Legacy VTK file of the C-alpha trace (Angstrom):
# vtk DataFile Version 3.0
C-alpha trace
ASCII
DATASET POLYDATA
POINTS 228 float
12.459 -0.854 -3.294
15.469 1.575 -2.939
15.332 5.153 -1.634
17.602 7.497 -2.351
19.086 10.435 -0.031
16.859 9.608 3.131
17.557 11.557 6.087
15.966 11.730 9.792
13.582 14.309 11.321
10.819 14.519 14.059
7.000 15.146 12.895
5.150 18.214 14.511
2.114 18.039 12.659
-0.228 17.892 9.494
-2.035 20.933 8.059
-3.616 18.745 5.576
-3.411 15.584 3.743
-0.419 16.519 1.442
1.605 18.697 4.020
3.646 17.839 7.418
5.839 19.973 9.192
8.811 18.317 10.827
11.859 19.017 12.495
15.028 18.477 10.396
18.368 19.978 11.705
16.948 21.698 14.052
14.771 23.836 12.074
10.875 23.611 10.841
10.479 22.172 7.353
7.620 21.979 5.357
7.483 18.267 3.750
5.253 16.405 1.268
3.205 13.515 2.688
3.282 10.631 0.309
0.110 9.477 1.778
-3.516 10.792 1.511
-5.039 8.651 4.334
-5.397 9.839 7.866
-2.107 8.293 9.083
-3.611 9.506 12.800
-2.128 6.363 14.623
1.331 6.996 13.213
1.743 10.629 12.657
1.726 12.175 16.098
3.815 14.602 17.658
7.109 13.714 18.161
6.973 10.547 16.515
10.672 9.987 14.449
10.031 9.956 10.343
12.502 9.364 7.839
12.404 11.815 4.537
13.279 11.610 0.937
14.842 14.299 -0.589
13.601 15.342 -3.874
15.794 15.914 -6.644
13.443 18.603 -8.470
14.514 21.712 -7.651
11.880 23.315 -8.580
9.502 21.688 -6.511
7.912 23.260 -3.712
8.767 20.831 -0.879
12.349 19.502 -0.782
11.316 16.394 0.840
8.891 13.568 0.912
7.548 11.703 4.380
8.058 8.151 3.195
8.185 6.537 6.631
7.661 6.525 10.512
7.855 4.708 13.569
5.000 3.623 15.710
6.278 2.803 19.187
8.967 -0.039 17.679
7.154 -0.747 14.863
9.078 1.300 11.571
6.113 1.520 8.725
6.440 2.867 5.341
3.619 5.052 4.742
4.102 5.719 0.822
1.132 5.247 -0.993
3.024 5.359 -4.385
5.321 2.255 -3.651
3.081 -0.808 -3.328
2.534 -1.320 -6.814
6.062 -1.140 -7.757
7.052 -3.549 -4.852
4.186 -6.007 -6.317
5.010 -5.535 -9.819
9.119 -6.433 -9.274
8.006 -9.101 -6.985
6.386 -10.495 -9.448
8.789 -10.085 -12.143
11.488 -11.643 -9.799
9.259 -14.458 -8.917
8.827 -13.605 -5.012
5.020 -14.673 -5.196
4.381 -18.030 -5.278
0.847 -17.502 -6.591
1.756 -15.500 -9.318
5.394 -17.308 -10.878
6.716 -17.337 -14.107
4.245 -14.885 -16.014
4.594 -14.459 -19.721
3.346 -10.624 -19.894
3.245 -8.227 -16.935
1.789 -4.379 -17.553
1.241 -1.357 -15.072
-1.966 0.690 -15.037
-4.611 -1.032 -17.568
-8.148 -0.004 -17.958
-10.896 -2.001 -17.497
-14.791 -1.033 -17.517
-14.597 2.057 -15.395
-11.604 1.283 -13.506
-7.876 1.181 -14.041
-6.317 -1.588 -12.342
-2.673 -1.228 -10.746
-1.418 -4.569 -12.639
-2.411 -6.792 -15.692
-0.670 -10.305 -16.572
-0.781 -13.303 -18.856
0.466 -16.471 -18.179
-0.131 -19.225 -20.958
-4.065 -18.954 -21.555
-4.563 -17.701 -18.334
-4.880 -13.674 -17.598
-5.927 -11.359 -15.378
-5.915 -8.112 -13.054
-4.186 -7.155 -9.819
-5.580 -4.538 -7.784
-2.999 -3.352 -4.938
-3.790 -1.699 -1.659
-1.130 -0.612 0.385
-1.855 -1.222 4.410
-0.248 1.098 6.978
-3.128 0.800 9.698
-2.104 -1.817 12.658
-3.989 -2.299 15.742
-2.581 -5.059 18.310
-0.811 -6.552 16.065
-3.689 -6.798 13.530
-3.488 -4.923 9.967
-6.394 -3.358 8.767
-8.175 -1.815 5.578
-9.048 0.615 4.958
-8.109 3.615 7.348
-10.876 5.785 5.778
-13.883 5.128 4.096
-13.339 4.534 0.200
-15.754 4.271 -2.220
-12.995 3.959 -5.102
-11.900 0.793 -3.209
-15.338 -0.565 -3.279
-15.710 0.055 -6.789
-12.674 -1.561 -8.037
-13.489 -4.797 -5.983
-16.756 -4.890 -7.834
-14.669 -4.804 -11.054
-12.713 -7.334 -10.133
-15.542 -9.375 -9.299
-16.754 -8.650 -13.285
-13.590 -9.654 -14.656
-14.050 -13.094 -12.792
-17.452 -13.553 -14.389
-15.656 -13.091 -18.067
-13.226 -15.293 -17.418
-10.302 -13.789 -16.501
-8.225 -14.949 -13.083
-7.342 -11.802 -10.989
-6.212 -10.978 -7.648
-6.687 -8.262 -4.820
-3.489 -7.531 -3.336
-2.788 -6.250 0.268
1.050 -5.184 0.804
1.160 -4.557 4.658
3.832 -1.783 4.655
4.578 -3.197 8.055
7.538 -5.994 9.209
6.649 -8.871 11.424
2.364 -8.623 10.820
1.085 -12.189 10.683
-2.781 -11.388 10.076
-5.116 -8.905 7.770
-8.563 -7.865 8.077
-11.099 -5.935 6.521
-11.470 -3.038 8.761
-15.375 -3.458 8.748
-15.791 -0.833 11.715
-14.504 2.177 9.047
-15.874 0.944 5.839
-18.658 -2.100 6.289
-19.090 -1.646 2.625
-15.758 -2.277 1.408
-15.579 -5.301 3.950
-18.888 -6.703 2.503
-17.656 -6.330 -1.042
-14.484 -7.781 -0.392
-16.141 -10.974 1.070
-18.320 -10.888 -1.708
-15.262 -11.373 -4.163
-13.579 -13.847 -2.155
-17.051 -15.829 -2.525
-16.875 -15.186 -6.364
-13.545 -16.456 -7.071
-11.319 -13.647 -6.598
-8.012 -14.320 -5.719
-7.204 -12.425 -2.039
-3.900 -12.080 -1.032
-2.280 -10.399 2.044
2.011 -9.824 2.418
4.066 -8.093 4.932
7.064 -6.440 4.241
10.502 -5.704 5.047
11.036 -2.301 6.453
14.110 0.237 6.904
14.709 3.694 6.648
15.475 3.663 3.453
13.867 0.558 1.803
10.985 -1.525 1.817
10.791 -5.047 0.326
8.006 -7.919 0.112
7.981 -9.931 2.980
6.080 -13.006 3.789
2.256 -14.158 2.998
-0.149 -13.284 6.293
-3.282 -14.765 7.224
-6.829 -13.079 6.078
-9.152 -13.085 8.789
-12.090 -12.712 5.969
LINES 1 229
228 0 1 2 3 4 5 6 7 8 9 10 11 12 13 14 15 16 17 18 19 20 21 22 23 24 25 26 27 28 29 30 31 32 33 34 35 36 37 38 39 40 41 42 43 44 45 46 47 48 49 50 51 52 53 54 55 56 57 58 59 60 61 62 63 64 65 66 67 68 69 70 71 72 73 74 75 76 77 78 79 80 81 82 83 84 85 86 87 88 89 90 91 92 93 94 95 96 97 98 99 100 101 102 103 104 105 106 107 108 109 110 111 112 113 114 115 116 117 118 119 120 121 122 123 124 125 126 127 128 129 130 131 132 133 134 135 136 137 138 139 140 141 142 143 144 145 146 147 148 149 150 151 152 153 154 155 156 157 158 159 160 161 162 163 164 165 166 167 168 169 170 171 172 173 174 175 176 177 178 179 180 181 182 183 184 185 186 187 188 189 190 191 192 193 194 195 196 197 198 199 200 201 202 203 204 205 206 207 208 209 210 211 212 213 214 215 216 217 218 219 220 221 222 223 224 225 226 227
């Protein structure tokens, strides 16, 4: 997915989940952060970041923070973009497990959850719940970076869909290039980790792919190994 009008800045601090202060063109600028997760390992003072300029003249912040460097790694931290990357990649037949889909819909409700994608292929149908991953430690990608009761609830309802005959997926899009492994972050959220293992045992399809990331684009990369 391509961003428009991207500029470089230097991260200063993050007063709250939604706002960051950066230095842009030598001046302090308040920007929107497109990720409510912690991102503490990424957003540190002095880090080079990339911003997308908003085309809405009435918005309080002119820019959104979409990517940042962690060492030599450029990480896309936009939590709004993984659904679109996975959706478009399915449409373009870039995911081998989900080729030649007949019907594809975004944001479909099932029981008490709204799943990111619904698909049909012949007689097969299912839901796809997409999780964007931005946490990396020693070359290993991990999710979540903060406890997520909502994420655990989604997993359990994906399991219920399997019981009712759907062929459903949990898709982890690692928004980092070059990553080879994915693991549930048990230390951060054991309930989520246990639920993911339970889902695998019950037949939920679990996929993880890394990404190709530049300052103004994120594309689907290659499938990576699950350590579950």
